KOLLUM-29868 format. One record per atom (N, C-alpha, C): x, y negated, z negated; residue in three letters. Coordinates in steps of 0.2 Angstrom, whole numbers, padded with zeros to 4 digits, always signed. Atoms other than C-alpha are relative to their C-alpha. Layout:
BEGIN
XYZALA...
REM end
This chain:
BEGIN
-0004-0005-0002GLY+0056+0063-0106GLY-0001+0003+0007GLY+0002-0002-0006LYS+0047+0066-0090LYS+0004-0004+0006LYS-0003+0004-0005PRO+0055+0061-0073PRO-0005-0005+0003PRO+0004+0006-0003LEU+0049+0045-0065LEU-0001+0001+0007LEU+0001-0001-0007LEU+0041+0047-0048LEU-0003-0007+0002LEU+0003+0006-0003VAL+0038+0031-0038VAL-0004+0002+0006VAL+0004-0002-0006VAL+0024+0032-0025VAL-0001-0007+0004VAL+0001+0006-0005ALA+0025+0019-0010ALA-0007+0001+0003ALA+0007+0000-0003THR+0007+0016-0004THR+0001-0001+0008THR-0001+0001-0007HIS+0014+0010+0013HIS+0007-0004+0000HIS-0007+0002-0001ILE+0030+0003+0020ILE+0001-0007+0001ILE-0001+0008-0001HIS+0027-0016+0020HIS+0005-0002-0005HIS-0005+0003+0004LEU+0041-0026+0012LEU-0002-0001-0007LEU+0002+0001+0006ASP+0031-0031-0003ASP-0001+0006-0004ASP+0001-0006+0004HIS+0029-0013-0008HIS+0006+0004+0000HIS-0006-0004+0000VAL+0046-0006-0004VAL+0006-0003-0001VAL-0006+0003+0000GLY+0058-0019-0007GLY+0006+0002-0005GLY-0005-0003+0005SER+0066-0011-0023SER-0001+0008+0000SER+0001-0007+0001LEU+0061+0007-0019LEU+0006+0004-0001LEU-0006-0003+0000HIS+0079+0012-0017HIS+0003+0001-0007HIS-0003+0000+0007GLU+0082+0009-0036GLU-0003+0006-0004GLU+0003-0005+0003PHE+0071+0024-0040PHE+0003+0007+0003PHE-0003-0006-0003PRO+0079+0042-0038PRO-0006+0004+0003PRO+0005-0004-0003LEU+0062+0051-0035LEU-0005-0004+0003LEU+0004+0005-0004ARG+0052+0043-0021ARG-0005+0005+0004ARG+0005-0004-0004ALA+0036+0049-0013ALA-0004-0006+0004ALA+0004+0005-0004GLY+0026+0040+0001GLY-0003+0003+0006GLY+0005-0003-0005PRO+0015+0042+0016PRO+0004+0004+0006PRO-0003-0004-0005ARG+0019+0055+0029ARG+0001-0004+0006ARG+0001+0003-0006HIS+0014+0044+0043HIS+0006-0004+0001HIS-0006+0005-0001SER+0029+0032+0040SER+0007+0003-0003SER-0005-0003+0004ALA+0041+0044+0031ALA+0007-0001+0003ALA-0006+0001-0003ALA+0055+0043+0044ALA+0003-0007+0000ALA-0002+0007+0000TYR+0056+0024+0043TYR+0003-0002-0007TYR-0003+0001+0007PHE+0060+0025+0024PHE+0008+0001+0000PHE-0007-0001-0001ASN+0077+0031+0030ASN+0004-0006+0002ASN-0004+0006-0002SER+0082+0015+0038SER-0003-0007-0002SER+0003+0006+0002MET+0069+0002+0032MET+0001-0006+0005MET+0000+0005-0006ASP+0069-0007+0049ASP-0004-0006-0002ASP+0004+0006+0002ASP+0064-0025+0047ASP-0006-0001+0004ASP+0006+0000-0004ALA+0051-0023+0061ALA-0005+0004-0003ALA+0005-0005+0003VAL+0042-0009+0052VAL-0002-0003-0007VAL+0002+0002+0007THR+0043-0017+0034THR-0002-0007+0000THR+0002+0007-0001TYR+0040-0035+0041TYR+0005-0004-0004TYR-0004+0004+0004ALA+0055-0041+0031ALA+0003-0006+0005ALA-0002+0006-0004HIS+0060-0052+0046HIS-0005-0006+0000HIS+0005+0005+0001MET+0044-0062+0043MET+0002-0005-0006MET-0002+0004+0006PHE+0052-0068+0027PHE+0007-0004+0001PHE-0006+0003-0001HIS+0069-0073+0034HIS+0001-0007+0000HIS+0001+0008+0000ASP+0064-0091+0038ASP-0005-0003-0004ASP+0005+0003+0004LEU+0051-0093+0025LEU+0003-0004-0006LEU-0002+0005+0005GLU+0054-0108+0014GLU-0003+0003-0007GLU+0002-0002+0007ASP+0053-0103-0005ASP-0002+0008+0001ASP+0002-0007-0001ALA+0053-0084+0000ALA+0001+0003-0007ALA-0001-0002+0007VAL+0059-0081-0018VAL-0001-0006-0005VAL+0000+0006+0005SER+0056-0091-0034SER+0006-0001-0004SER-0006+0000+0003LYS+0073-0087-0041LYS+0005+0004+0004LYS-0005-0003-0004LEU+0089-0083-0031LEU+0003+0006-0004LEU-0003-0006+0003PRO+0095-0065-0035PRO+0008-0001-0001PRO-0007+0001+0000ALA+0113-0071-0033ALA+0002-0007+0003ALA-0002+0007-0003PRO+0122-0088-0030PRO+0002+0001+0008PRO-0001+0000-0007GLY+0122-0092-0011GLY-0004+0005+0004GLY+0004-0004-0003TRP+0109-0079-0008TRP-0005-0003+0005TRP+0004+0003-0005LYS+0099-0082+0008LYS-0005+0005+0003LYS+0006-0005-0003ALA+0082-0074+0014ALA+0002+0003+0007ALA-0001-0002-0007ALA+0089-0073+0032ALA+0005+0006-0001ALA-0005-0005+0001ASP+0103-0061+0025ASP-0003+0006-0003ASP+0003-0005+0004TYR+0091-0050+0016TYR-0002+0006+0004TYR+0001-0006-0003LYS+0090-0032+0021LYS-0003+0005-0005LYS+0002-0005+0005ILE+0080-0018+0012ILE+0004+0006+0001ILE-0004-0006+0000PRO+0091-0004+0007PRO-0004+0006+0002PRO+0003-0006-0001PRO+0086+0013+0014PRO-0002+0004-0006PRO+0003-0004+0006ALA+0075+0024+0002ALA-0003+0006+0003ALA+0003-0006-0003PRO+0073+0041+0010PRO-0005+0003-0005PRO+0005-0003+0004LEU+0057+0050+0003LEU+0002+0007-0002LEU-0001-0006+0002MET+0059+0065-0007MET-0006+0005+0001MET+0006-0004-0002ARG+0041+0070-0004ARG-0004-0005+0004ARG+0004+0003-0004THR+0029+0065+0009THR-0007+0002-0002THR+0007-0001+0002LEU+0010+0063+0005LEU-0005-0002+0006LEU+0005+0001-0005ASP-0005+0064+0016ASP-0007+0002-0003ASP+0007-0001+0003GLU-0024+0065+0014GLU-0001+0007-0003GLU+0002-0007+0003GLY-0029+0079+0002GLY+0006+0002-0005GLY-0005-0002+0004ASP-0012+0081-0006ASP-0001-0002-0007ASP+0001+0002+0007THR-0011+0080-0025THR+0007-0002-0003THR-0005+0001+0004VAL+0001+0072-0037VAL-0002+0001-0007VAL+0002-0002+0006ASP+0001+0081-0053ASP+0005-0003-0006ASP-0004+0003+0006LEU+0007+0072-0069LEU+0000+0004-0006LEU+0001-0004+0006GLY+0003+0086-0081GLY-0006-0001-0003GLY+0006+0002+0004ASP-0011+0077-0090ASP-0005-0004+0005ASP+0004+0003-0005ARG-0018+0069-0074ARG+0002+0002+0007ARG-0001-0002-0007LEU-0020+0074-0056LEU-0003-0005+0005LEU+0002+0005-0005PHE-0021+0061-0042PHE-0001+0004+0007PHE+0001-0003-0007ARG-0028+0066-0025ARG+0002-0006+0004ARG-0002+0005-0005VAL-0020+0057-0010VAL-0006-0002+0005VAL+0005+0002-0005LEU-0032+0047+0001LEU+0004-0004+0006LEU-0003+0004-0005HIS-0026+0041+0018HIS-0005-0005+0002HIS+0004+0006-0001LEU-0034+0024+0020LEU+0002-0005+0005LEU-0003+0005-0004PRO-0028+0016+0036PRO-0004-0006+0002PRO+0003+0006-0002GLY-0032-0001+0043GLY+0004-0006-0002GLY-0005+0006+0001HIS-0021-0014+0034HIS+0006+0002+0003HIS-0006-0003-0004SER-0007-0002+0040SER-0002+0007+0002SER+0002-0006-0001PRO-0008+0014+0048PRO+0002+0006-0005PRO-0002-0005+0005ASP+0001+0023+0034ASP-0003-0001-0007ASP+0003+0002+0007SER-0009+0016+0019SER-0003+0006-0003SER+0003-0005+0004ILE-0012+0029+0006ILE-0002-0003-0007ILE+0002+0002+0007ALA-0020+0028-0011ALA+0000+0006-0004ALA+0001-0006+0005LEU-0021+0039-0027LEU-0006-0001-0004LEU+0006+0000+0004PHE-0037+0044-0035PHE+0000+0005-0005PHE+0001-0005+0005ASP-0040+0053-0051ASP-0007+0001+0000ASP+0007-0002+0000GLU-0056+0062-0048GLU-0003+0001-0006GLU+0002-0002+0007ALA-0058+0067-0066ALA-0002-0006-0004ALA+0000+0007+0004ASP-0056+0049-0073ASP-0003-0006+0003ASP+0003+0005-0004GLY-0061+0038-0059GLY+0006-0006+0001GLY-0005+0005-0001LEU-0044+0029-0059LEU+0003+0000+0007LEU-0002+0001-0007PHE-0039+0022-0042PHE+0005-0005+0001PHE-0005+0004-0002PHE-0023+0015-0036PHE+0000-0001+0008PHE+0002+0001-0007ALA-0027+0007-0019ALA+0005-0002+0004ALA-0005+0003-0004GLY-0011-0001-0013GLY-0004-0006+0003GLY+0004+0006-0004ASP-0017-0013+0001ASP-0006+0002+0004ASP+0006-0003-0004ALA-0031-0002+0007ALA-0006-0005-0002ALA+0005+0005+0002ILE-0042-0013-0004ILE+0002-0003-0006ILE-0002+0004+0006TYR-0039-0027-0017TYR-0005-0006+0000TYR+0005+0005+0001ASP-0049-0041-0024ASP+0003-0007+0002ASP-0002+0006-0003ALA-0043-0055-0012ALA-0001+0001+0007ALA+0001+0000-0008MET-0044-0059+0007MET+0004+0006+0002MET-0003-0006-0003LEU-0040-0042+0015LEU+0004-0002+0007LEU-0004+0002-0006ILE-0026-0044+0028ILE-0001+0006+0005ILE+0001-0005-0005ASP-0030-0035+0044ASP+0002-0003+0007ASP-0002+0003-0006ASP-0021-0046+0057ASP+0008+0001+0001ASP-0007-0001-0001LEU-0003-0039+0056LEU+0000+0005+0006LEU-0001-0004-0007PRO+0004-0030+0072PRO-0002+0007-0001PRO+0002-0007+0000ASP+0001-0013+0065ASP-0007+0001-0004ASP+0006-0001+0003SER-0016-0017+0057SER-0005+0002+0006SER+0005-0002-0005ASP-0032-0009+0065ASP-0006-0001-0003ASP+0007+0002+0003ARG-0049-0017+0061ARG-0005+0006+0001ARG+0004-0005+0000SER-0058-0002+0067SER+0001+0006-0005SER-0002-0005+0005ALA-0049+0010+0056ALA-0001-0003-0007ALA+0001+0003+0006TYR-0050-0003+0042TYR-0008+0000-0002TYR+0007+0000+0001ARG-0069-0003+0044ARG-0002+0007-0002ARG+0001-0007+0002ARG-0069+0016+0043ARG+0002+0001-0007ARG-0002-0001+0007THR-0059+0015+0027THR-0005-0004-0005THR+0005+0004+0005MET-0071+0002+0019MET-0007+0004+0000MET+0006-0004+0000GLN-0086+0013+0024GLN+0001+0006-0005GLN-0002-0006+0005ARG-0077+0028+0015ARG+0000-0002-0007ARG+0000+0003+0007LEU-0074+0017+0000LEU-0006-0001-0004LEU+0007+0001+0002LEU-0092+0013-0002LEU-0003+0005-0005LEU+0002-0006+0004ASP-0095+0030-0009ASP+0005+0003-0005ASP-0005-0003+0004LEU-0079+0033-0019LEU-0002-0002-0007LEU+0002+0001+0007PRO-0084+0035-0038PRO+0005-0002-0004PRO-0005+0002+0005ILE-0071+0025-0046ILE-0002-0003-0006ILE+0002+0003+0007ARG-0071+0019-0064ARG+0004-0007+0000ARG-0004+0006+0000ILE-0057+0006-0062ILE+0005+0001+0006ILE-0004+0000-0006GLY-0047+0001-0046GLY+0006-0005-0001GLY-0005+0005+0000HIS-0030-0007-0045HIS+0003-0001+0007HIS-0003+0002-0006GLY-0025-0015-0029GLY+0007-0002+0000GLY-0007+0003-0001GLY-0008-0020-0022GLY+0000-0007-0002GLY+0000+0007+0001HIS-0013-0038-0025HIS-0007-0002-0004HIS+0006+0002+0003GLY-0026-0047-0035GLY-0002+0003-0007GLY+0002-0003+0006PRO-0035-0042-0051PRO-0003+0007+0001PRO+0004-0006+0000SER-0042-0025-0055SER-0007-0001+0001SER+0007+0001-0002PHE-0059-0021-0050PHE-0004+0007-0002PHE+0004-0006+0002ASP-0074-0009-0055ASP-0003+0002+0007ASP+0003-0002-0006ALA-0084+0001-0043ALA-0005-0005+0003ALA+0004+0005-0003LYS-0097-0012-0041LYS+0004-0006+0004LYS-0004+0005-0004ARG-0084-0025-0036ARG+0003+0003+0006ARG-0003-0003-0006MET-0076-0013-0024MET-0005+0001+0005MET+0005-0001-0005ARG-0092-0010-0015ARG-0001-0007+0003ARG+0001+0007-0002GLU-0094-0029-0014GLU+0005-0002+0005GLU-0005+0001-0005ILE-0077-0031-0006ILE+0000+0004+0006ILE+0001-0004-0006ALA-0080-0017+0006ALA-0005-0002+0004ALA+0006+0002-0004ASN-0097-0023+0011ASN+0002-0007+0003ASN-0002+0007-0003GLY-0090-0041+0013GLY+0004+0001+0006GLY-0005-0002-0006TYR-0076-0034+0025TYR-0005+0002+0006TYR+0004-0003-0006LEU-0089-0024+0035LEU-0004-0006+0003LEU+0004+0006-0003ARG-0100-0040+0037ARG+0004-0004+0004ARG-0004+0005-0004ARG-0086-0051+0042ARG+0003+0003+0006ARG-0003-0003-0006THR-0079-0039+0055THR-0005+0004+0004THR+0005-0003-0004ASP-0096-0033+0062ASP+0001-0002+0007ASP+0000+0002-0007GLY-0094-0033+0081GLY+0007-0002+0002GLY-0007+0002-0002ILE-0075-0037+0080ILE+0004+0007+0001ILE-0004-0006-0002GLY-0064-0024+0089GLY+0007+0000-0004GLY-0007-0001+0003ALA-0047-0018+0084ALA+0005-0005+0003ALA
REM end
C-alpha cells in the first residue's frame, strides 16, 4: 500500500531507459535538468543506435535501435550528498560518488549496512573512459569507499559483494590508475 519511489543513480541509458514508467522519480541533483529531455548525448543512447544486437528481443515489429529515444522523465525529487530517503522502516543516506559519471549517487542504510551503489562501484571492470568520466574523481570515490562499513553491496552491474570484496575492487582500481590523470 505504500507508494513506489524509483531512484536513478545516474542518467546513463542503462539506468534510465524505462524511468518514465514510474510516477514517483528521484535522482541526482547534478543532472536533474537533463531528466526533462533525456538528451541522447547525456544518456549515451546515441552509442546504441548502430550497435548490432542492441536488444535481445524486439519490443515491437519493425523496431530499430536507431529510432530509439528515451522518453523524458522529470524528477519529482532531487538527491545530493547527505540527503536521506526514508522508507519508514529503513533510512538511506545519499552519497555523491562521482567518477564513472559526474552525477553518480548511491544509497546507504547506515543502520543495516545495505548499499545500493549504482555504477559507482560494482564487481566487474569499472568503466571510467566515457566522455563524462573523471578518473581523479573516481579515485577519490574509491578511496572513500575503502572505509564505508557496508554489509552487502548491490552494484548497477555484476554480482552483489560484501565489504571485503568492495575493498578489493576499490584497491584494484586505485592500483590500476595510480599515476593516471583524468
